[in-house]
N, C-alpha and C positions, 0 to 999 in steps of 0.2 A: 451431477450427471449432466450431460448433454443436451440442452434443449431440441426435442424433436419436433419438428414440423409434420403435421398431419394433412395429408394432401386429400382434398374430398373424395369420396369414392361416388360411384352408383349404387342404386339399390342392389344391384344384382351381385356387385362387388362385395358390397355389405354382408350381405346374406352369404356368400360363399365364405368369406373371411370366418364368419361366426361359426358355420358348419365347421371349419378345418379347427378353429379352437376347440368346438365341442368334441369333435372326433379325437384331437390330440390328448384331450383332457381325460376323456374316456377310456381310450385303447391305447393309450401311450406310444402311438406310432402314427404316423401321416396316412390319410387314404390315399387311394388311388384316383385317377382321374374318373373311372367307371363308377367308383365309390361316390365322389362328389357329384357326378353327374345324375346318379339315382337319389342320392338324399336331396339334392335341390329340386329335383322333378324336372331335368331338362330332357328334351328329345335328342338334341344335337351336340355330340361330344365334341365338337369343334368350338362351341361355346365355351364350355370349361376351360379350355386350353386358352382361348382368348382372354378370360377372366382371370385367369392364372398369370398369364404374361402381364397385364395391366397391373396387377396386385404386384408384382415383383418389381415392375418398372417404377411402380410409385414408391417402392421400399417397405411395404407390408409383409412379405413373406420373401424367403430365399429358398431357391431349389439348385440342385446339383444336376447339371445337364446329363441325361443320359441314365440317370440312378433312378430306379422306381421307388416310390415311397419316400422322398428325400424332401419334402416340403417342411418348412420350419418358419414361424412365425418371427417376425425380427422384433426389436425392442418398440419398434413403431408400432408395430402390428398389435402387440400386446398392450399397448398403451391406449390404442384405440379400442380393443375390445372392453379394457377395463374402465375408461370413460363411457363408453356407450351402455355400461351397465349400471354405472352410478346413477340415482334418481336424482332430478332437478331439484335444487334446494329453494328454487325462487319461483 
């Protein structure tokens, strides 16, 4: 397996990445921007867009331009989620 580099995320980016993972795990399809906004408790829909752009630029998600519900976690995104859920051993 290719060694994936994890680029640091802001707390808001981490929160939304976790929300994406949970939504996909529970519903088996990606959320809309409005659903992300509601789940994250954000008032500004533009903020969701900015975070999704940042997550995509950093390689944690992939989206298909012009297609609704097209967010997918990349291998890097899945690795980040799995590592963040593991308890520290030390």
